[in-house]
N, C-alpha and C positions, 0 to 999 in steps of 0.2 A: 247373606248376598248368592244371588244363584249362578252356577256355574256352567261352563258348557259341556256337553256331554263328552265322556272319551272318545276322540277320533278310532275310527275302525278304517282296516284295508279289508281288501279280498284277494285271495290268491285262489289260483285255477290251475289242475293238476290235469294234464289228459293222461289216461290212464289203460292200457291195452287190456282189450279182452281175448285170452286163449278160446275159451267157451263160455257160453251164455252164464254160467253162475259163479266164473273167475273172480276170485279176490285178491291172488297172491300179489299184482303188481301194488296192487291198494296196501295190503300188508307189509309192502318193502317202503312203500314212500313211510310208514308210519314209523319202521324200523330204522331207517335211515334219520329220523325224527324232522324230516321235512313237511310232515302233516299230524296232527293233533286230531285223533277221531272227535273230540269232543267241540272242535271249531267247524268240525262241515254242516253245512245248511240247505245245500241241496246239491241235485246230481243230474245231468244231461247223459244221454248217452245211445247210442246205435249197437243195434243186437243185430245176431246173423238170421234168424228167423224169417223165412218167407214162403211160405205156406201156408193156407186155410184152416186156423183153430190151432196154428203155433202157438206156442207159450216162452218164447226165449226173452221178451219185456219181463212177465211177472217172473221169472226164473232168475234175473239177473237180480230185480229189485229185491226179492228174499232173499238172494244170499248177500248184498249188500246189508240189509237190514239184521242179518244174522251175524255179519262179520261188526257191526257196531253195539251190538247187544252183547257180545264177547271182549270187546275191545277197548269200549267208551263207558260214562257214568253217566250217558243221556237218558236210560231208563226207557223203556217199550212205548210210554205214551210218548215221548218228544221223538225218538225214533219215528215214530209212525207220520208226525206230522212234519218230515222231513221231504220237503217236495221231490218225487223222483220222476224225469220224464222222461222216456225212452223210445227211439224208434224203431221198428226192426226193417226187416227190407235191406239186408246187408248184399246186395246186388252190384255184380260188375268188379269194381277193384275198391269197395268201400270196406275201410277197416272195421269190424268192431272193436268198440272203443267207451270208456266214460269221461266225462270231464267234471273232477271234483272239486266242488268249492266250499271253501272256506271264509269263515268271518273271523278277524281276530282284534285285540286291541292293535292301536299305531302311536306310537310313541314319538315318533318323526316329524317333519315339518306337514303342513299339508296348504294347498293352493301353492300359486297362485293357476296351476294347467290342473285340469278335472282329473278325477280318476275315480275308478268304478266304484258304484254301490251298489247291492244287490239288495232284493227286498222278496220273501218268499210267501207264499199263502195256500191255504186249501178253501175252498167253497165249502157253505155246506153241502152235505149230501146232494146228488143232483137224483132226482125222483125221476123213473122212465116216462112219466107223462110229461115232466118239463124238458126234456131230450128234445133238441131242433125247435124248439120255443122261445118265447120271450122269457118267461119266468126264468130259464137257462143262462140268456142272457145277462138277466139282471142278477143272477146269486153269479156269476163268473165276474161282472164286473165292481162289485160288492170286493171280493177274494182279491182283483187287480188293486183298487184303492187302498187295501188293507198290505199289500204287499209294498205299495209305492210308502205306504206311513212307515212299515218296517227297513227300507230303503234308505228314510227320512230324506226325500225328495216328492216334491210335486208329481201327482201323475202325468202332467203332461211334461215332465222330464224323461220319462223312461224312453228309454232308447229301443229295445227290444224285449220282448216279452215271451217267451215259450209255455206252454199251456198243455196238461195231456188231459183228457176230459171223457168221460163215460160213453159210450158207445151203446146202443139199445139192441140188446137178445132176447132173443126169443122167451129165454125164462123169465128176462126184464118183463116183457108185455105181460106175461102168464100171471107175476106176479101184480102187477098194476091190475090187470081184471080181477084180480080175488080182493082188492082193495075198492072196487067201484070203479075205474076209471079203463074204459073201452079203446084203447089205441091200436092202431096198425103198425105194422114194422113200413119203412118208406120205400118206395122205390129204389132198385137198387141205385140207379143214377143220383140220386139224392142222400142217398145212404151217409155218407162221406161230406157232403155241402151241410145239410140238416146238423151233424152231428160237429164236427170241427168247426163249421160254418159260425153255429152259433156262439161257441167259445170264442173266436176271432172278435163276433161282433162285440162281445162282452168287455173284449180289452177295446176296442174301439170307441164304444162307451163311455169307458174308464178316460182312457189317455187322448183322446181326440175331440170328446163331448159330442159324440154323436149321440142324434135322439134314438131314443128304443126304437128299435126297428119292427115293422108291422109283421106279425107273424105269418103271411104269403112273401115277406121279402127276403127271410132267412134259408139261405140256399140256394136264391134263385137270383136276386135281384144284383146283380157283377158291379152296378153303380156304387154300391157299398163296401168300401175296402179300407185297411191301413196299412199302412208299411211299416209296423213296429211288429209284426207278429208272426209265428211261426206255433201253430196250432194242429193236435190231431187228437185220434179218440182211439179207446179200445176197451179191455173188458178186464184191466188190472187196478182200473181205480172207481169207487162210487165218488168221489169229490175230483171236484179241477183241479189239478196241482197246475200253481202260478209261478214262475221264476222268471223276476223283471230285473232287468239290467239298466242301470243308468249312468249318470256320470254327473259327478258334483269336486265342486272345490274344498269341499270339507269333508272328502273322504280322504285318507293316506294308502301307498302300496304304490304298485308301479305299471295297473292294468287300466283301460282305456275300452269302451266299447264304442262301435258304429255299428250303421246300418246303412241299407241300399234299397233299391228298388229294381227288380227284377222285368225289364220291358217285356220281354219272351225269352225262350230256352235257348238261346244260342248268344244272349247278353253276358257274356263274361267278364266283357268292363264294369258288371255292377259290383265284383270282388273285388277291383281296384279301387272303384268309388267308397264302397264301406271298409276299406282298410283306411283311404286318405279321412274317411270322417272319422277312424280310430286313433287320427296321427301319425299314420306312418305312412310316408311318399312313396307309394308303390307304384309304378311306371312303366315297367315294364313287364313281358311275359315271357317265359315263367320266370317267377320268383327267385331271385337270388338267392343264397344260402343265408346271409345274415339278414336277411329280410323274413324268408320263412321261419327263424328260431323264434322270433319274437311274436310272431301269432300262436296264440294259445287254444284258439273255440272258432270254428267256423260253420256255422247255420247258415243251410238253404232250404228257403222252400218253395217248391216248383208247380204249377198250375197244368192246364192242359191245353196247348194250343187252339185257338177259336175256329169253329167248323173245319176242324180236322187240316188247317193249315199250319204252316208254319215259314214265314217271310213268303207266301202265297205258293210254296210245296206242301202236295198231298202226303198227309199224312195216313199210314194205315193203321185203324188201331177201333177202338171197340168192338162191334159183334165180328170185325172181320179180323180180327189179331186181340184175344182175350190178355195177352202177355203185354199188350202195348205201355201200361201205366209202370211195368217193371223194367222194360226196356229204356223208357225214357228216362226213369230215375238213372239207371246205369251208364244212360250216355250224358245224362249232365254231371254226374258224380266223376265221370271221366273225364269231362272237360274241366272241370274245377280242380279234381288230383293233378291234373298238366300243369295248371297255371302255378299251381301250390307245389308242384312236386312232394306230394305228399297226398295219402290216401286217408288220413284221418279226418274225418268232415261229417259234419248231420247233416242227412239230407233226405228231407220228407216231401212227401208228394200230395195233391188234393188242395190246391192252396185256392181254395171259396173264400172269397171275401179278404184274403191275404194278397196284397199286390193286386195291378190293375189285371183284369180278364186277360188269360191267357200267359201272364208274367207271374212274380211270385215276391218273395222279398229275402234279403241277403243280414244276417248279422257275421259280427268279427269281435274277438277280443286280442286284444295286441298288448304285448309286454314292452314298459317304455323304462324298464330298465332300473332306474333309482326317480 
């Protein structure tokens, strides 16, 4: 006789980072018995690095992997397959931190209220000649579908997907050329749109049934976008890391995820819309203390104002102000932090194919208590 699988529940633990290789708070969770290292399935985080060539994301990942090697029975291969999606650029008031996701068996009741399910995957290693092209989109879409299977939900039921993909470095171009693939670096203005944009479109193909985009549309056709993704790129991974969050009545636990779309960089109501989608009736700003303590994780992906105008007002950026994107990230981060009355949030720039042009996406995880 067929038996239903054991229900699972997801726990999520915000963990402060006092420096890029800090695992002290993670160790304290384990010591207190609140977290079992063997149950960790994904980690997202914000690190302080903010200069070209900085290494804070890779340092944080290496520190967590060392911790797990020393404190779990997972084994090196399993640890290497745990997706870790870190964003650097701890500008303004943004607090460096991690959110550690753990999945455990659930013996309590399930339904009728949907609860958080998490699925994780890594794509096949992305070759340099695939970066920013349809082959990358296809491989990311395959990984997203695998993450949905891992979560036990249909890809169309994914609420929010975080990815970290391979960027294109000079040494990658040289390596491809040695294998007979002549590729050139992207124009600076297209580097981020092509790399993180291709991954975002991979998510859209998997969860929104978007047709595979033409090569020339990747990073440029802003009419193609999904509201369910935060995607970024870097040098710390060869595979695209996928952390997929969705809700299902088949899951137990206390958490639920919600999302919304930012129409532009002043759209602070996008936070309230996402919280309401996650089942938290948030109507005021700033958040009341009892509401704030129920918010476990906040993810914000921001774009760039179209034509250097924000609600009709001129923005000084690009050649006139090379620091504009960091300043924009700090400004939007401050706006969200003021609404939340907390500085622990994940905010990433470069929202090409992620939300409408000039806008972005918001994902939140909320604790419903029981």
